[in-house]
Backbone as JSON Lines, residues from 0, in Angstrom:
{"i":0,"aa":"X","n":[6.98,-3.56,0.08],"ca":[5.94,-3.06,-0.62],"c":[6.11,-2.49,-0.25]}
{"i":1,"aa":"X","n":[6.67,-1.16,-1.72],"ca":[6.48,0.36,-1.9],"c":[5.64,0.99,-3.11]}
{"i":2,"aa":"X","n":[4.4,1.9,-2.34],"ca":[3.83,2.96,-3.65],"c":[4.83,3.89,-3.6]}
{"i":3,"aa":"X","n":[4.71,4.58,-5.51],"ca":[5.06,4.99,-5.27],"c":[4.38,5.9,-6.67]}
{"i":4,"aa":"X","n":[4.46,7.24,-5.96],"ca":[3.56,8.29,-7.37],"c":[4.36,8.48,-8.08]}
{"i":5,"aa":"X","n":[4.29,8.24,-9.64],"ca":[5.61,9.17,-10.74],"c":[4.23,10.52,-11.0]}
{"i":6,"aa":"X","n":[5.48,11.55,-11.14],"ca":[5.07,12.59,-11.68],"c":[5.36,13.17,-10.15]}
{"i":7,"aa":"X","n":[5.32,13.11,-9.35],"ca":[5.52,14.07,-8.12],"c":[6.51,15.17,-8.34]}
{"i":8,"aa":"X","n":[8.03,14.86,-9.37],"ca":[9.2,15.37,-8.88],"c":[8.73,16.98,-9.76]}
{"i":9,"aa":"X","n":[7.73,16.89,-10.73],"ca":[7.51,17.73,-11.45],"c":[5.85,18.49,-10.65]}
{"i":10,"aa":"X","n":[5.61,18.29,-9.33],"ca":[4.8,18.84,-8.49],"c":[5.15,19.72,-7.8]}
{"i":11,"aa":"X","n":[6.2,18.68,-7.11],"ca":[6.98,19.78,-6.43],"c":[7.38,21.1,-6.94]}
{"i":12,"aa":"X","n":[8.19,20.97,-8.17],"ca":[8.74,21.87,-8.68],"c":[7.63,23.24,-9.02]}
{"i":13,"aa":"X","n":[6.75,22.86,-8.7],"ca":[5.47,24.23,-9.15],"c":[5.68,25.08,-8.18]}
{"i":14,"aa":"X","n":[6.24,24.37,-6.29],"ca":[6.67,25.12,-5.34],"c":[5.66,26.03,-4.93]}
{"i":15,"aa":"X","n":[4.59,26.69,-5.59],"ca":[3.5,27.54,-5.32],"c":[2.61,27.2,-5.19]}
{"i":16,"aa":"X","n":[2.1,25.4,-4.77],"ca":[1.71,24.65,-4.35],"c":[1.31,23.93,-3.44]}
{"i":17,"aa":"X","n":[1.5,24.69,-2.62],"ca":[2.24,23.94,-1.18],"c":[0.47,22.56,-0.85]}
{"i":18,"aa":"X","n":[-0.43,23.6,-1.12],"ca":[-1.88,22.3,-0.63],"c":[-1.14,21.5,-1.7]}
{"i":19,"aa":"X","n":[-0.62,21.45,-2.38],"ca":[-0.77,20.49,-3.39],"c":[-0.18,19.0,-2.88]}
{"i":20,"aa":"X","n":[0.67,19.66,-2.28],"ca":[1.76,18.8,-1.97],"c":[1.91,17.86,-0.53]}
{"i":21,"aa":"X","n":[0.64,18.93,0.17],"ca":[-0.05,17.62,0.89],"c":[-0.75,17.32,1.08]}
{"i":22,"aa":"X","n":[-2.16,17.83,-0.16],"ca":[-3.09,17.23,-1.05],"c":[-2.39,15.48,-1.17]}
{"i":23,"aa":"X","n":[-1.54,14.89,-1.07],"ca":[-0.77,14.58,-2.0],"c":[-0.51,13.1,-1.29]}
{"i":24,"aa":"X","n":[0.21,13.97,-0.57],"ca":[0.82,13.06,1.34],"c":[-0.55,12.31,1.74]}
{"i":25,"aa":"X","n":[-2.0,13.02,1.73],"ca":[-2.97,12.58,2.65],"c":[-3.58,11.2,1.48]}
{"i":26,"aa":"X","n":[-3.18,11.52,0.3],"ca":[-3.59,10.74,-0.66],"c":[-2.52,8.87,-0.82]}
{"i":27,"aa":"X","n":[-1.44,9.47,-0.7],"ca":[-1.21,8.5,-0.96],"c":[-0.95,7.74,0.5]}
{"i":28,"aa":"X","n":[-0.7,8.68,1.64],"ca":[-1.04,7.48,3.07],"c":[-2.87,7.01,2.81]}
{"i":29,"aa":"X","n":[-3.65,7.33,2.34],"ca":[-5.23,6.82,2.82],"c":[-4.62,5.5,1.27]}
{"i":30,"aa":"X","n":[-3.51,5.54,1.01],"ca":[-3.43,4.49,-0.48],"c":[-2.81,3.26,-0.24]}
{"i":31,"aa":"X","n":[-1.92,3.52,1.21],"ca":[-0.93,2.57,1.6],"c":[-2.31,2.0,2.47]}
{"i":32,"aa":"X","n":[-3.04,2.2,3.07],"ca":[-3.84,2.29,3.8],"c":[-4.76,1.31,3.76]}
{"i":33,"aa":"X","n":[-5.3,1.7,3.05],"ca":[-5.99,0.3,1.68],"c":[-5.28,-0.5,1.79]}
{"i":34,"aa":"X","n":[-4.14,-0.31,1.53],"ca":[-3.77,-2.26,0.32],"c":[-3.49,-2.01,2.0]}
{"i":35,"aa":"X","n":[-3.02,-1.78,2.94],"ca":[-3.13,-2.4,4.37],"c":[-4.54,-3.47,5.12]}
{"i":36,"aa":"X","n":[-5.29,-2.57,4.33],"ca":[-6.63,-2.92,4.72],"c":[-7.22,-3.99,4.03]}
{"i":37,"aa":"X","n":[-6.8,-4.55,3.24],"ca":[-6.62,-5.41,1.97],"c":[-5.36,-6.64,2.23]}
{"i":38,"aa":"X","n":[-4.95,-6.51,2.41],"ca":[-4.43,-7.4,2.93],"c":[-3.99,-8.56,3.79]}
{"i":39,"aa":"X","n":[-4.41,-7.91,5.46],"ca":[-4.44,-7.49,6.72],"c":[-5.32,-9.85,6.93]}
{"i":40,"aa":"X","n":[-6.65,-9.42,5.86],"ca":[-7.34,-9.9,6.7],"c":[-6.84,-11.79,5.59]}
{"i":41,"aa":"X","n":[-5.98,-11.26,4.81],"ca":[-5.11,-12.16,4.33],"c":[-4.46,-12.75,4.13]}
{"i":42,"aa":"X","n":[-3.81,-12.64,5.01],"ca":[-2.26,-12.74,5.4],"c":[-2.71,-14.54,5.97]}
{"i":43,"aa":"X","n":[-1.65,-15.49,6.43],"ca":[-1.29,-16.68,6.68],"c":[-1.83,-16.2,7.81]}
{"i":44,"aa":"X","n":[-2.45,-17.08,8.6],"ca":[-2.75,-17.12,10.48],"c":[-2.01,-17.9,11.22]}
{"i":45,"aa":"X","n":[-1.59,-17.77,12.14],"ca":[-0.69,-19.34,12.98],"c":[-1.4,-18.63,14.0]}
{"i":46,"aa":"X","n":[-0.94,-17.97,14.68],"ca":[-0.9,-17.2,16.07],"c":[-1.29,-15.84,15.32]}
{"i":47,"aa":"X","n":[-1.03,-15.38,14.65],"ca":[-1.56,-13.98,14.25],"c":[-0.38,-12.95,14.62]}
{"i":48,"aa":"X","n":[0.42,-13.4,14.19],"ca":[1.98,-12.43,14.87],"c":[1.93,-11.99,12.89]}
{"i":49,"aa":"X","n":[2.06,-13.07,12.87],"ca":[2.21,-12.21,10.56],"c":[1.47,-11.14,10.49]}
{"i":50,"aa":"X","n":[0.02,-11.83,11.04],"ca":[-1.55,-10.45,11.04],"c":[-1.5,-9.22,11.22]}
{"i":51,"aa":"X","n":[-0.37,-9.17,12.6],"ca":[-0.32,-8.49,13.7],"c":[1.32,-7.62,12.87]}
{"i":52,"aa":"X","n":[1.8,-7.96,12.51],"ca":[3.23,-6.94,12.05],"c":[3.29,-6.03,11.65]}
{"i":53,"aa":"X","n":[1.41,-6.23,10.21],"ca":[2.02,-5.65,8.79],"c":[1.81,-3.56,9.49]}
{"i":54,"aa":"X","n":[2.09,-2.96,8.78],"ca":[1.9,-1.15,9.46],"c":[2.18,-0.85,8.23]}
{"i":55,"aa":"X","n":[1.91,0.22,8.38],"ca":[2.23,1.56,7.02],"c":[2.53,2.55,7.11]}
{"i":56,"aa":"X","n":[2.59,3.18,6.65],"ca":[3.59,4.76,7.37],"c":[4.07,5.4,5.95]}
{"i":57,"aa":"X","n":[3.83,6.44,5.92],"ca":[4.64,7.54,4.96],"c":[6.42,8.65,4.59]}
{"i":58,"aa":"X","n":[6.64,8.41,4.5],"ca":[7.66,9.0,3.91],"c":[7.91,9.71,2.87]}
{"i":59,"aa":"X","n":[8.55,11.42,3.11],"ca":[8.42,12.33,2.4],"c":[7.23,11.31,0.48]}
{"i":60,"aa":"X","n":[7.03,11.69,0.24],"ca":[5.93,11.26,-1.12],"c":[6.26,9.51,-1.42]}
{"i":61,"aa":"X","n":[6.56,8.92,-0.4],"ca":[6.97,7.74,-0.71],"c":[5.49,6.97,0.49]}
{"i":62,"aa":"X","n":[5.03,5.87,-0.15],"ca":[4.15,5.29,1.12],"c":[4.97,3.78,1.28]}
{"i":63,"aa":"X","n":[4.68,3.79,2.07],"ca":[5.91,1.84,2.92],"c":[4.33,1.09,3.18]}
{"i":64,"aa":"X","n":[4.22,-0.48,2.62],"ca":[3.45,-1.38,3.52],"c":[4.35,-2.1,4.34]}
{"i":65,"aa":"X","n":[4.54,-2.61,5.49],"ca":[5.69,-3.39,6.57],"c":[5.47,-4.17,6.61]}
{"i":66,"aa":"X","n":[5.87,-5.69,7.06],"ca":[5.64,-6.94,8.06],"c":[7.02,-6.93,8.65]}
{"i":67,"aa":"X","n":[7.22,-6.29,9.95],"ca":[8.27,-6.82,10.38],"c":[8.79,-7.94,11.6]}
{"i":68,"aa":"X","n":[7.41,-8.97,10.29],"ca":[7.41,-10.22,11.78],"c":[9.37,-10.8,10.41]}
{"i":69,"aa":"X","n":[9.62,-11.1,10.93],"ca":[11.6,-11.37,10.24],"c":[11.15,-12.31,9.67]}
{"i":70,"aa":"X","n":[9.79,-13.75,9.21],"ca":[9.48,-14.62,8.34],"c":[8.59,-13.67,7.33]}
{"i":71,"aa":"X","n":[8.41,-13.14,7.34],"ca":[7.17,-12.52,6.62],"c":[8.09,-12.52,5.0]}
{"i":72,"aa":"X","n":[9.25,-12.57,4.7],"ca":[9.37,-11.9,3.29],"c":[9.98,-14.16,2.92]}
{"i":73,"aa":"X","n":[8.95,-14.69,3.81],"ca":[9.87,-16.0,3.61],"c":[7.73,-17.04,3.2]}
{"i":74,"aa":"X","n":[7.32,-16.02,3.98],"ca":[6.53,-16.44,3.54],"c":[5.09,-16.08,2.15]}
{"i":75,"aa":"X","n":[5.74,-14.87,2.1],"ca":[5.26,-13.78,1.42],"c":[6.55,-14.59,-0.6]}
{"i":76,"aa":"X","n":[7.24,-15.03,-0.03],"ca":[7.92,-14.7,-1.29],"c":[7.67,-16.38,-1.41]}
{"i":77,"aa":"X","n":[7.95,-16.98,-0.89],"ca":[8.15,-18.9,-0.13],"c":[9.81,-19.56,-1.11]}
{"i":78,"aa":"X","n":[9.64,-20.33,-0.18],"ca":[11.15,-20.97,-0.41],"c":[11.63,-22.2,-0.49]}
{"i":79,"aa":"X","n":[12.52,-22.87,-0.2],"ca":[12.52,-24.57,-1.06],"c":[11.12,-25.32,-0.21]}
{"i":80,"aa":"X","n":[11.68,-25.82,1.24],"ca":[10.94,-26.62,1.85],"c":[9.13,-26.17,1.99]}
{"i":81,"aa":"X","n":[8.82,-24.28,1.4],"ca":[7.48,-23.37,1.39],"c":[7.33,-23.3,0.57]}
{"i":82,"aa":"X","n":[7.33,-23.7,-0.84],"ca":[7.16,-23.2,-2.34],"c":[5.87,-22.57,-2.38]}
{"i":83,"aa":"X","n":[5.45,-21.24,-3.46],"ca":[4.18,-20.37,-3.42],"c":[3.37,-21.33,-3.98]}
{"i":84,"aa":"X","n":[3.69,-22.8,-4.77],"ca":[2.64,-23.96,-5.63],"c":[1.45,-24.31,-3.52]}
{"i":85,"aa":"X","n":[2.54,-24.28,-2.3],"ca":[2.19,-25.15,-1.64],"c":[1.06,-23.84,-0.68]}
{"i":86,"aa":"X","n":[-0.39,-24.21,-0.41],"ca":[-1.02,-23.26,-0.47],"c":[-0.86,-23.73,1.49]}
{"i":87,"aa":"X","n":[-1.49,-21.94,2.12],"ca":[-1.32,-22.05,3.37],"c":[-1.66,-22.85,4.39]}
{"i":88,"aa":"X","n":[-2.34,-23.16,5.44],"ca":[-2.49,-24.31,6.22],"c":[-4.24,-23.54,6.59]}
{"i":89,"aa":"X","n":[-4.37,-21.76,6.13],"ca":[-5.38,-21.6,6.06],"c":[-6.53,-21.35,5.12]}
{"i":90,"aa":"X","n":[-7.6,-21.79,5.27],"ca":[-8.95,-21.0,4.2],"c":[-8.18,-19.98,4.24]}
{"i":91,"aa":"X","n":[-8.48,-19.08,3.01],"ca":[-9.25,-17.64,3.08],"c":[-8.45,-16.7,2.84]}
{"i":92,"aa":"X","n":[-7.18,-17.62,2.56],"ca":[-6.0,-16.98,2.67],"c":[-4.69,-17.36,2.13]}
{"i":93,"aa":"X","n":[-3.66,-15.79,1.57],"ca":[-2.9,-16.01,-0.21],"c":[-1.19,-16.24,0.81]}
{"i":94,"aa":"X","n":[0.05,-17.19,0.41],"ca":[0.62,-16.77,0.51],"c":[1.23,-14.82,0.12]}
{"i":95,"aa":"X","n":[0.94,-14.89,-1.32],"ca":[1.79,-13.32,-1.1],"c":[0.78,-12.41,-1.03]}
{"i":96,"aa":"X","n":[-0.86,-12.42,0.03],"ca":[-0.89,-11.57,1.55],"c":[-0.75,-10.19,0.63]}
{"i":97,"aa":"X","n":[0.32,-9.44,0.52],"ca":[-0.07,-7.76,0.08],"c":[0.7,-8.09,-1.28]}
{"i":98,"aa":"X","n":[1.15,-8.75,-2.21],"ca":[0.95,-8.61,-3.82],"c":[-0.7,-8.38,-3.9]}
{"i":99,"aa":"X","n":[-1.46,-10.04,-3.2],"ca":[-2.62,-9.99,-3.53],"c":[-3.67,-8.66,-3.03]}
{"i":100,"aa":"X","n":[-2.59,-7.81,-1.87],"ca":[-4.02,-6.65,-0.74],"c":[-3.84,-5.73,-2.13]}
{"i":101,"aa":"X","n":[-2.62,-5.48,-2.83],"ca":[-2.54,-4.43,-3.52],"c":[-3.42,-4.52,-4.82]}
{"i":102,"aa":"X","n":[-3.82,-5.31,-5.34],"ca":[-4.86,-5.67,-6.55],"c":[-5.58,-5.69,-6.11]}
{"i":103,"aa":"X","n":[-5.92,-6.43,-5.17],"ca":[-7.48,-5.5,-4.83],"c":[-7.78,-4.22,-4.97]}
{"i":104,"aa":"X","n":[-7.17,-3.32,-3.88],"ca":[-6.89,-1.93,-3.0],"c":[-7.24,-1.11,-4.2]}
{"i":105,"aa":"X","n":[-6.48,-1.44,-5.56],"ca":[-5.99,-0.82,-6.91],"c":[-7.99,0.06,-7.68]}
{"i":106,"aa":"X","n":[-8.25,-0.56,-7.46],"ca":[-9.38,0.44,-7.62],"c":[-9.31,1.2,-7.23]}
{"i":107,"aa":"X","n":[-9.77,1.19,-5.84],"ca":[-10.48,2.0,-4.74],"c":[-8.93,3.15,-4.45]}
{"i":108,"aa":"X","n":[-8.43,2.62,-4.94],"ca":[-6.85,3.74,-4.86],"c":[-7.33,4.37,-5.68]}
{"i":109,"aa":"X","n":[-7.22,3.76,-7.46],"ca":[-7.11,5.16,-8.52],"c":[-8.5,6.08,-8.01]}
{"i":110,"aa":"X","n":[-9.07,5.31,-7.52],"ca":[-10.33,6.69,-7.01],"c":[-9.97,7.9,-5.71]}
{"i":111,"aa":"X","n":[-8.91,7.05,-4.76],"ca":[-8.38,8.65,-3.85],"c":[-7.72,9.11,-4.92]}
{"i":112,"aa":"X","n":[-7.14,8.87,-5.86],"ca":[-5.85,10.3,-6.98],"c":[-6.54,10.41,-7.01]}
{"i":113,"aa":"X","n":[-8.11,10.14,-7.8],"ca":[-8.63,10.47,-8.75],"c":[-8.97,12.16,-7.93]}
{"i":114,"aa":"X","n":[-9.88,11.68,-7.14],"ca":[-10.45,12.72,-6.44],"c":[-9.72,14.0,-5.89]}
{"i":115,"aa":"X","n":[-7.86,13.47,-5.76],"ca":[-7.32,14.36,-5.28],"c":[-6.62,15.29,-6.55]}
{"i":116,"aa":"X","n":[-6.84,14.52,-7.16],"ca":[-6.23,15.27,-9.14],"c":[-7.63,16.07,-9.33]}
{"i":117,"aa":"X","n":[-8.88,15.72,-9.0],"ca":[-9.7,17.58,-9.63],"c":[-9.88,17.74,-7.96]}
{"i":118,"aa":"X","n":[-9.77,17.98,-6.91],"ca":[-9.78,18.72,-5.56],"c":[-8.49,19.64,-6.39]}
{"i":119,"aa":"X","n":[-7.2,19.34,-6.77],"ca":[-6.79,19.9,-6.7],"c":[-6.31,21.27,-8.34]}
{"i":120,"aa":"X","n":[-7.09,20.45,-9.59],"ca":[-7.54,21.09,-10.87],"c":[-8.51,22.27,-9.93]}
{"i":121,"aa":"X","n":[-9.25,22.27,-9.03],"ca":[-10.74,23.23,-8.72],"c":[-10.09,23.87,-7.89]}
{"i":122,"aa":"X","n":[-8.87,23.55,-6.99],"ca":[-8.38,24.8,-6.84],"c":[-7.74,25.25,-7.25]}
{"i":123,"aa":"X","n":[-6.91,25.43,-8.71],"ca":[-6.05,25.75,-9.81],"c":[-6.65,27.11,-9.85]}
{"i":124,"aa":"X","n":[-7.94,26.03,-11.31],"ca":[-8.67,27.63,-11.45],"c":[-9.75,27.97,-10.84]}
{"i":125,"aa":"X","n":[-9.95,27.83,-9.94],"ca":[-9.85,29.25,-9.34],"c":[-10.16,30.22,-9.08]}
């Protein structure tokens, strides 16, 4: 899953606001960490490898949430043998754990970016 903030190209063109870029990267790092935090508890678990293979990172101005388990995509997107309509074996987990985690994280992520924009605006107006 990839989390991208639109409009960053305009921010980069301002050039004289390097602290805004740092703020943006910090907010992006927080955002992908929030998605990971929300996704892990609902990731289907058998022996824990799928859940433990979930991690996040930021490269440039793009955040990534990755599951390195070789079968993660099949659990998340379904197969003919295990279609998405077939629930996971464990209660309180979901097949599309990244999608659900991102949806649960949206309000908290919105707060992170609103705070970042408020901080930048405050600094610019001083």
